[in-house]
C-alpha positions in Angstrom: -0.3 0.1 -0.1 1.4 3.4 -1.1 1.1 6.0 1.8 -0.9 8.8 1.2 1.4 11.8 0.6 1.2 15.7 1.1 3.5 17.8 -1.4 4.4 21.5 -0.5 5.8 23.6 -3.3 6.7 26.8 -1.6 9.0 28.0 -4.8 12.6 27.1 -3.2 15.4 27.2 -4.8 17.8 24.9 -2.8 18.1 22.0 -1.4 19.6 23.9 2.4 16.3 25.9 2.3 13.9 23.0 2.0 15.5 20.8 4.5 14.7 23.6 7.1 11.4 24.0 5.8 11.0 20.4 6.6 12.4 20.5 9.7 10.2 23.6 10.9 7.0 21.6 9.5 8.2 18.7 11.8 8.5 20.9 14.8 5.1 22.8 14.1 3.5 19.4 13.3 4.4 18.2 16.9 2.8 15.2 17.1 4.0 13.7 13.2 4.2 10.0 13.5 7.2 8.3 14.0 7.1 6.6 10.6 6.5 9.7 8.7 8.8 10.3 6.0 9.6 14.1 5.2 12.0 14.3 1.8 13.2 16.6 -0.6 12.4 16.7 -4.5 14.3 18.4 -6.8 11.8 19.9 -10.1 13.2 20.5 -13.6 12.2 22.0 -16.6 10.8 25.8 -17.0 11.0 26.5 -13.0 13.4 24.2 -11.5 12.9 24.4 -7.6 13.0 22.1 -4.9 9.6 20.5 -3.7 9.0 18.6 0.2 6.6 15.8 0.6 5.2 14.2 3.8 4.4 10.6 3.4 1.9 9.9 6.2 1.5 6.4 7.6 -2.3 6.4 7.8 -4.8 8.7 6.3 -6.1 9.8 9.5 -3.0 11.0 10.2 -3.1 12.2 6.3 -5.9 14.1 7.2 -5.0 16.2 10.1 -1.8 17.2 8.3 -3.3 18.1 5.5 -5.8 20.2 7.2 -3.3 22.0 9.2 -1.2 22.8 6.3 -4.3 24.2 4.8 -2.5 27.7 4.3 0.7 26.5 2.5 0.5 25.8 -1.4 0.1 22.2 -1.7 -0.1 19.1 -3.6 -1.1 15.5 -3.3 0.9 12.0 -4.4 4.9 12.0 -4.0 6.4 14.1 -7.0 9.2 11.4 -7.7 10.3 8.0 -7.2 13.5 9.4 -5.8 13.4 11.8 -3.1 16.0 12.9 -0.6 14.6 11.6 2.8 15.4 14.3 5.5 12.8 13.1 8.4 12.6 9.5 8.4 12.3 6.6 11.1 15.1 6.0 13.2 17.3 9.8 11.8 16.7 11.7 14.8 19.4 8.8 16.6 21.7 9.3 13.8 24.2 11.5 15.2 27.7 11.5 16.4 29.7 8.2 15.2 27.6 5.3 14.6 28.5 2.4 12.5 26.5 0.8 9.2 25.1 -2.3 11.3 23.5 0.6 13.6 22.1 2.6 11.3 20.6 -0.4 9.4 19.2 -2.2 12.8 17.6 1.3 14.0 16.7 3.9 10.8 15.0 3.0 7.8 18.0 3.1 5.7 18.2 -0.2 3.8 21.3 -0.6 2.0 24.6 1.6 3.0 27.0 1.9 -0.2 30.6 4.1 -0.3 31.6 5.9 -3.5 34.1 3.7 -5.9 33.7 0.6 -4.2 31.9 -2.5 -5.8 30.2 -4.1 -2.6 29.0 -2.7 0.5 30.8 -1.7 3.8 30.7 -4.4 6.6 28.4 -3.7 9.5 31.4 -2.8 11.6 32.0 0.2 9.6 31.7 3.4 11.5 30.2 6.4 10.0 31.0 10.1 11.2 27.4 11.6 10.4 28.4 15.3 11.3 24.6 15.0 12.4 23.5 15.3 8.9 21.9 12.1 7.3 20.3 12.4 3.7 19.7 9.2 2.1 18.4 8.9 -0.8 15.3 6.6 -2.2 16.3 4.4 -5.2 14.1 3.5 -8.4 13.7 0.1 -6.5 12.0 1.8 -3.7 14.9 1.4 -1.3 16.5 4.0 1.1 20.2 4.0 0.7 22.8 6.3 2.4 25.7 6.9 -0.1 29.2 7.4 1.8 32.5 8.1 1.1 35.8 6.7 2.7 37.3 9.3 5.4 40.0 9.1 7.7 41.2 6.4 9.9 38.8 3.8 8.0 35.8 5.6 8.6 33.0 6.8 6.4 30.7 10.1 6.0 27.3 10.9 4.4 28.3 11.8 1.0 26.4 15.0 1.3 28.4 17.5 3.5 26.1 19.8 6.2 27.3 23.1 5.3 28.2 23.0 1.4 30.7 25.6 -0.2 28.8 27.3 -2.7 29.9 27.4 -6.1 32.2 30.7 -6.6 32.6 31.2 -3.2 35.9 32.4 -3.3 36.1 34.7 -6.4 
């Protein structure tokens, strides 16, 4: 069964602003069910932008959220199948240093992959989260955290928490 989804299109131009919006909405909707997914989606075309979606576990939760967000520009249904998860079950616990096994056991992440390697990392491999874990939905429906090698045999999520804007140094 596909969960009901509320999609907001506030005209955002970057992922960071979309992350902040999702986190602010979660704080405002402080009674969101723990198995809610909040994702960002890139919209291409004549007006490129980032939209956000909230996938809710039940029709009742969907109705409550839809009614509370009625003032926002809203659509229904998932914008695409490959969103980037900001809110997901277990996300709040993915801070500091953890292991691949813990990420898989305590969160909704289905797989961890490492750029440039053919196979998955071992369960005991440490991940330094930097407090910023943004797994991506893949076409097969799995939620995948993409990492890259870091110092001391650890991994870090591919997406950094505070990216340097293009052309920041000139």
